C-alpha positions in Angstrom: 2.4 34.5 19.2 2.1 30.8 20.5 0.5 30.0 17.0 3.0 31.4 15.0 5.6 29.5 16.8 3.6 26.3 16.5 3.0 26.7 12.8 7.2 27.7 12.5 7.7 24.2 14.6 5.5 22.5 12.4 7.1 23.7 9.1 10.6 22.9 10.6 9.3 19.5 11.4 8.0 18.8 8.0 11.3 19.9 6.3 13.2 17.7 8.4 11.1 14.7 7.4 11.3 15.6 3.6 15.0 15.9 4.2 15.4 12.6 5.6 13.6 11.1 2.4 16.6 11.7 0.6 19.2 9.2 2.1 16.4 6.7 2.5 15.8 6.9 -1.6 19.4 6.8 -2.1 19.7 3.9 0.0 16.9 1.9 -1.4 18.2 2.7 -5.2 21.5 1.2 -4.5 19.9 -1.9 -2.8 17.5 -2.5 -5.5 20.3 -1.9 -8.3 22.6 -4.2 -6.6 20.2 -7.0 -6.1 19.2 -7.1 -9.7 22.4 -7.2 -11.1 23.8 -9.8 -8.9 20.7 -12.2 -8.4 19.0 -11.7 -11.7 19.9 -13.6 -14.8 21.3 -12.1 -17.4 18.5 -10.3 -19.4 20.2 -10.5 -22.8 19.2 -14.2 -23.7 15.6 -13.6 -22.0 15.2 -10.6 -24.3 16.9 -11.8 -27.6 15.8 -15.7 -27.1 17.6 -18.7 -26.7 18.7 -18.9 -30.4 20.4 -15.6 -30.3 24.2 -15.3 -31.1 26.7 -14.1 -28.9 27.6 -11.3 -31.0 24.1 -10.2 -30.8 23.8 -10.5 -27.2 26.9 -8.4 -26.9 25.4 -5.5 -29.0 22.1 -5.3 -26.9 23.9 -5.2 -23.6 26.0 -2.3 -25.4 22.9 -0.7 -26.7 21.5 -0.9 -23.1 24.3 0.2 -21.2 25.0 -3.3 -19.7 28.7 -3.4 -20.6 29.8 -0.6 -18.4 30.9 -0.9 -14.9 28.3 -1.4 -12.0 29.0 2.0 -10.6 28.6 4.0 -13.9 25.6 2.3 -14.6 24.2 3.3 -11.4 25.3 6.8 -11.5 23.5 7.1 -15.0 20.3 5.7 -13.8 20.5 8.2 -10.6 20.8 10.8 -12.9 18.2 10.0 -15.3 15.7 9.1 -12.2 16.3 12.5 -10.8 15.1 14.5 -14.0 12.0 11.8 -14.0 13.6 9.3 -16.7 13.3 5.8 -15.2 14.5 4.2 -18.5 12.7 2.1 -20.9 11.5 -1.5 -20.8 13.5 -4.2 -22.4 10.6 -5.7 -23.8 8.0 -3.1 -24.7 10.6 -0.3 -25.7 8.1 2.0 -23.8 9.5 4.8 -21.0 8.9 3.1 -17.3 7.2 6.0 -16.3 4.5 5.3 -18.8 4.3 1.5 -18.1 3.7 2.3 -14.7 1.3 4.8 -15.1 -1.0 2.7 -17.0 -1.0 0.2 -14.4 -0.8 2.3 -11.1 -4.3 3.3 -11.2 -5.5 -0.3 -10.7 -3.3 -1.0 -7.5 -4.3 2.5 -6.0 -8.0 1.2 -6.2 -7.3 -1.9 -4.8 -5.0 -0.7 -1.9 -7.7 2.2 -1.1 -10.6 -0.6 -1.4 -8.4 -2.8 1.2 -7.7 -0.2 3.6 -11.3 1.0 3.4 -12.3 -2.5 4.5 -9.5 -3.0 6.8 -10.2 0.4 8.7 -13.8 0.2 9.1 -14.2 -3.4 10.2 -10.6 -3.5 12.1 -11.7 -0.5 14.2 -15.2 -1.9 14.6 -13.9 -5.3 16.0 -11.4 -3.5 18.0 -13.7 -1.3 19.7 -16.3 -4.1 20.3 -13.8 -6.6 21.7 -12.5 -4.1 24.2 -16.0 -2.7 25.5 -17.0 -6.3 25.5 -13.9 -7.5 27.3 -13.8 -11.5 28.2 -17.0 -12.2 26.5 -17.8 -13.9 23.2 -17.7 -11.0 21.3 -13.9 -10.3 22.4 -13.1 -14.1 21.7 -14.5 -13.9 18.2 -12.6 -10.7 17.4 -9.2 -12.0 18.5 -10.0 -15.2 16.3 -10.7 -13.3 13.2 -7.4 -11.3 14.0 -5.8 -14.4 14.4 -7.0 -15.4 11.0 -5.9 -12.4 9.3 -2.5 -12.4 10.7 -2.0 -16.5 10.2 -3.5 -17.4 6.9 -1.0 -16.0 3.7 -2.7 -13.8 1.3 -2.4 -16.0 -1.7 -4.1 -19.1 0.1 -6.8 -16.7 1.5 -7.1 -15.6 -2.1 -7.6 -19.2 -3.3 -9.8 -20.1 -0.9 -12.3 -16.9 -1.7 -12.0 -17.9 -5.5 -13.1 -21.2 -4.6 -15.8 -20.2 -2.3 -17.5 -17.1 -3.8 -16.8 -18.1 -7.2 -16.7 -21.9 -7.6 -19.3 -22.7 -5.0 -21.5 -19.8 -4.5 -21.0 -18.2 -8.2 -21.4 -14.7 -6.7 -18.2 -13.0 -7.9 -15.9 -13.0 -10.5 -12.6 -15.3 -10.0 -10.4 -12.6 -11.6 -9.6 -9.5 -13.7 -10.4 -5.8 -13.2 -13.8 -5.5 -15.1 -15.6 -7.4 -17.8 -13.7 -6.8 -20.9 -17.3 -5.6 -23.1 -18.0 -3.0 -20.0 -14.6 -1.4 -19.8 -15.5 2.3 -19.6 -13.4 5.0 -21.5 -10.1 5.9 -19.7 -10.3 9.3 -18.4 -8.8 8.9 -14.6 -7.5 5.2 -14.9 -9.9 4.4 -11.9 -12.7 2.2 -13.6 -15.6 2.9 -10.9 -14.8 6.7 -11.5 -14.5 6.5 -15.2 -17.7 4.4 -15.2 -19.5 7.3 -13.2 -18.1 9.9 -15.5 -19.3 8.2 -18.4 -22.5 7.3 -16.7 -22.3 3.7 -17.4 -23.9 1.9 -14.5 -23.4 -1.7 -15.7 -19.2 -0.9 -16.1 -19.4 0.6 -12.6 -21.1 -2.6 -11.2 -18.7 -4.8 -12.9 -15.8 -3.3 -11.4 -16.8 -3.1 -8.0 -17.8 -6.9 -7.9 -14.4 -7.7 -9.5 -12.8 -5.3 -6.6 -14.6 -7.4 -3.5 -12.5 -10.4 -3.5 -9.0 -9.4 -4.1 -9.8 -5.9 -1.6 -11.0 -8.7 1.3 -7.8 -11.0 0.7 -5.5 -7.9 0.7 -7.1 -6.3 3.5 -7.3 -9.1 6.0 -3.9 -8.9 7.2 -4.1 -5.1 7.7 -7.6 -5.4 9.2 -6.1 -8.0 11.7 -3.3 -5.6 12.9 -5.7 -2.6 13.4 -8.2 -4.8 15.2 -5.5 -5.8 17.8 -4.1 -2.3 18.1 -7.6 -0.8 18.4 -8.3 -3.2 21.0 -5.5 -2.5 23.0 -5.3 1.5 22.9 -9.3 1.4 23.8 -8.4 -1.2 26.7 -5.9 1.6 27.8 -8.3 4.8 27.6 -11.0 2.9 29.2 -8.7 2.5 32.3 -8.0 6.0 32.2 -9.2 8.7 35.1 -10.9 10.9 32.7 -13.1 7.7 31.6 -14.3 7.3 35.1 -15.2 11.0 35.8 -17.1 11.1 32.4 -19.0 8.2 33.6 -19.5 9.6 37.1 -20.9 12.5 35.4 -23.7 10.6 34.0 -22.5 10.8 30.4 -24.1 8.3 28.4 -21.9 5.1 27.7 -22.0 5.5 23.8 -20.7 9.2 24.3 -18.0 8.2 26.5 -16.7 5.6 24.2 -17.1 7.3 20.9 -16.0 10.8 22.0 -13.8 10.4 24.7 -12.0 6.9 24.6 -12.1 6.3 20.9 -10.7 9.8 20.0 -7.5 9.1 22.0 -7.3 5.7 21.1 -7.0 6.7 17.5 -3.7 8.2 18.0 -1.7 4.9 17.6 -4.2 3.7 15.4 -3.9 6.1 12.9 -0.3 5.7 12.5 -0.9 1.9 11.8 -3.2 2.7 9.4 -0.8 4.7 7.3 2.0 2.3 7.6 -0.6 -0.7 6.3 -1.6 1.5 3.4 1.9 2.4 2.5 2.4 -1.5 2.8 -0.6 -2.7 0.6 0.5 -0.3 -2.1 4.0 -2.3 -2.2 2.8 -5.4 -1.0 -0.1 -6.4 -3.6 2.3 -8.6 -5.4 0.6 -12.1 -4.6 -2.9 -10.6 -4.5 -2.7 -9.3 -8.1 -1.0 -12.5 -9.2 -3.9 -14.8 -7.8 -6.8 -12.4 -8.9 -5.2 -11.5 -12.5 -5.4 -7.8 -11.3 -3.6 -5.7 -13.9 -1.6 -3.3 -11.3 2.1 -2.7 -10.7 1.9 -5.8 -8.3 1.8 -8.2 -11.1 3.8 -6.3 -13.5 6.6 -6.4 -10.7 6.5 -10.0 -10.6 6.5 -10.5 -14.4 9.5 -8.2 -14.8 11.3 -9.8 -12.3 10.9 -13.2 -13.9 12.1 -11.3 -17.1 15.0 -9.4 -15.7 13.4 -6.1 -16.8 16.0 -4.2 -14.7 14.8 -0.7 -15.4 10.6 -1.8 -14.8 11.7 -3.2 -11.5 13.8 -0.4 -10.3 11.3 2.1 -11.1 8.4 0.7 -9.4 10.3 0.0 -6.1 11.4 3.8 -6.3 7.9 4.8 -6.6 6.8 2.4 -3.7 9.5 3.8 -1.5 8.3 7.4 -2.1 4.8 6.5 -1.4 5.7 4.4 1.6 7.8 7.5 3.1 5.2 9.9 2.2 2.3 8.0 3.9 4.5 7.9 7.0 5.2 11.6 7.0 1.2 12.2 6.6 0.6 9.6 9.3 2.7 11.6 11.8 1.3 15.0 10.9 -2.0 13.3 11.6 -0.8 11.8 14.9 0.2 15.2 16.0 -3.1 17.0 15.2 -5.0 14.2 17.1 -3.0 14.9 20.4 -2.1 18.4 21.2 0.1 17.3 23.8 2.4 16.3 20.8 4.7 19.2 20.2 6.7 19.4 16.9 9.5 21.1 18.9 9.8 18.4 21.2 10.2 15.8 18.4 12.9 18.2 16.8 14.8 18.2 19.8 14.4 14.2 20.4 
């Protein structure tokens, strides 16, 4: 009976969170739509060129619905978005969904690599800093976290290129893979496609091209995870159940790994989820610095060209992903701590 009630509570909580996505997405779409219209230059002369006549620009605006009232433009866009139609790019004349789909695997690949790096090293540094509190290891972890938080991503990326590419000549300075080694497009993820194809050279090329941008993008997240892990571990290590475990003669490694770290991972999991969502939408500078052909670089180029449909489509996609990642993080959070009940969340 209790298990049935628990499942019912979980389903109600999930439904509630899903319903909360609707006003969030509407709000995001309104803000982005309004900002693009108010602060972006008129796309007509940019698309048609500086020598375009006034008549041709007016005809172009009419063809793209830009001569209609703003409210009417928004509702037309919203009606299309609900059907999966995000519009057509002003420049390529290709559906926005197709344009995003062609570039999104690159961004996912970069974000996943960055969050894996950030999670592994962030948790490792945080645990070491907490266990070795007030030692050189703690100071070193805090110093690395400080660098990750303080140094801008674009500057860190430039430093990486200068050092690893310019000085050591170990890693390529940009791009996603050597042009001649590009595998057949099966999934859009070059390393997976290379494995499917059995192309070891392409896999290695894709991997070495991924290292620098993943490190640059993941440094900030690693710093946040390090700080949160250290703080949470210190709190756990001071609890009575840790002292009891040690008094029972349980090995220190087991006390730290099984007892302290498991409970410490509850807030850390939420942070990891939030950071992954932000990585997907915050790779603009990283992709630009490393010429990574993902949606981040595509967004920057589209903003500069006032390609309204593309920017709106990308922002909506990132918003959906961010909200979804937060939902998953909340569910994992509740799973890790049995004391958290969906019913209490619903009542709160």
